[in-house]
Structures are given as structure tokens and as C-alpha cells.
N, C-alpha and C positions, 0 to 999 in steps of 0.2 A: 799411264805413261803416254808419251806423245808418239803418234804414228805418223810417219812421213811417207810421202809418195810424190809421184810426178806424172805428167802426161808426156808420153814419148813422141807423139805426133801432133804437130801444131803448125799454124802459119799466122803471120802478122805483118803489119806495115805501119810505117810512120811517114806521113806526108807533111812537109814543111816548106814554106816559102823562103824564110830567112831566119836561120836559127831554129831553136826548138820550141820557143814560147808560142803557144797557140796551135801547135802541130796536131793534126788529126791522127789518131791512133786506133787501129783495129786489130783484133786477133780472134782466132778460133782454135779450140782444143778438140781433138778427137777423143770423145769419152771412152771409146774402146781401147785407147792406148794407155789407160790408167795403169800405173805400176807402183804398188806398195810393197813389193818384194814377197808377197804372200798370195799365191794364185787363187786360193779360196776366197780371201778377202776381196781381191780384185773382181772376181766373178760376182760377189754379193754387191759391190759398189756399182757394177754395171747393170744389176737387176732393177726391177720396178721398185724395190724397197728404197733405192737411192736415186741414181741418175737415169735409170730406164733408158739405157743406150739404144735399145731397139727402136723406141719411139722418138727419142731426143738424142741423136748421135753427136751433136756439137754443143759446146759451151762457147758463147760469143761475147765480145766486148767491143764497144765503140765509144770513143770519147776524145778528150783533148788533154794535151800536156800543158800545164800552166806553171810559169816560173814563179817561185816563191822568194827567190833571192839566192845569189851565189850559185852553188851546185844543186840546190834544192828545188824540186818541182812537185806539183801534185798532178796525178792522173785522174781526171774526173770524167765519169761517163756511165753508160748503161751496161750492166752485166746481165746476161740471160742464161739461166740454167733451167733446163726442162722448158716449161712454158711460162716461167716467171722472170720478169725483167725488173731490176731495181737499180737505182742510182747508187754508185759507190765512189769513194775517193781513196786513192792509194798514195803513199809517200814515195817519192822518186829521188834517188841520188844520181846525178849525172857524173859518170866516171871519166869522161873525156873523149876526145876524138883524135885519131891518128891514121896515118897511111901505113899499111903493112908492107912487108917485103914483096908483095905481088902487085903493088900499086893500088890496092883497094882502100878506100876511106871507110873506116869503121868507127862506130861510137858505142860506148858501153853505158848501161843503166842498171841500177839495182832498185827493185820495186818491192815495197812491203805494205801489207795491210791485213785486214781481217774482215770476214763476213760471218753472219749468223746463218748456218745452213738451213735452219727451219724456215727462214724468210723466203727461201728459194724452193720450198716444197720438199726438202730432204728431211722428212720428219720421223723416219724409222728410229726406234729406240728400244732398249732393253735394260731392265734393272736386274742386278744380280741378287742372289739370296741375301747378301749382306746389305742391300740397299744402295749399292753403288751404280752409277750410270755407266753403261758400256761405251756410249758415243757422246762426246761433248758437243755443245751447240756452236762453239766458235771454231772457225777454220782459219788458220793463219795462211796468208798468201805470201810467198817469197819467190820473186822472179829475178833471175840474172839474165839480162838481155844484151846481145851484141848485134848491132845493125850494120849492114853493108850498104853504102850509098849506091844508088842505081843511076 
């Protein structure tokens, strides 16, 4: 089955001169904020078997938003998990921009992609008696982002 989870503590920014094409994007995730709705699994994910939160408390990304046409963009950059940095590309759908009831300009983005966890040093695995693998290699990334213009 698919296990879902999220990071509850994070920060990020998008810096753009004019529009979003070519914007600089950065974010970091607090590994200790991982939440898969199962405390024992979360503790295991924070351990040295996976993220090793004690030694590597942050997951970071730095890259650029590149327009592909219409509402479609790609987010291309460097993702660092533990001490491994790899280039990744994520698909981005721009949802639009508006001014809310408080006068704040907000923009929305949906971002999707996938990484191979083993490429980032997350290699722990277990095989069941029946020969099934407990943890798959592919991790789907799904982000729903709302930005507030500063």
C-alpha cells in the first residue's frame, strides 16, 4: 500500500524580478517534523536507518522555476537529503494569483515529482517472508504551495 506523510515544519521563498519565469526558489524541511500518522514509523524515519535527523536535521532545495508554457513550469535544482545532493526536476502547475480580503497578494502552485530514495542514501530495506519488499524505492513528492508577496 502507499504510505503518505508530510513535514509539518518548513520554510521557503521565491524571489522573482518580473513574473515567475526564472525565479529563484529555495526551501528547507525540518526532518524532525515528519508525520506519517504512526509515531513508531516516524521515529524510525528520523533514525539513522533513514533521515538521521540528529546528524542531518534539514532537507534543502535550491533551484529555478522555468516556464514551459501556459500555466506549466518546471522546478529545476539541487535537493539535499542527508549529505547527498542531486539535481531534480519537478512539474509545476501555476494556479493563479489574487489579492485576498486582507490586501495580501497570494499565488498558488501545485508541484509534483518523484525521487529514488536510495540515490539520497536512504537505503534501509527489509524483505518479508513471502519475498515482498517493505519499502519501495520511489518517493512521490506532492506539494501544494501558497505564497504571500512581501
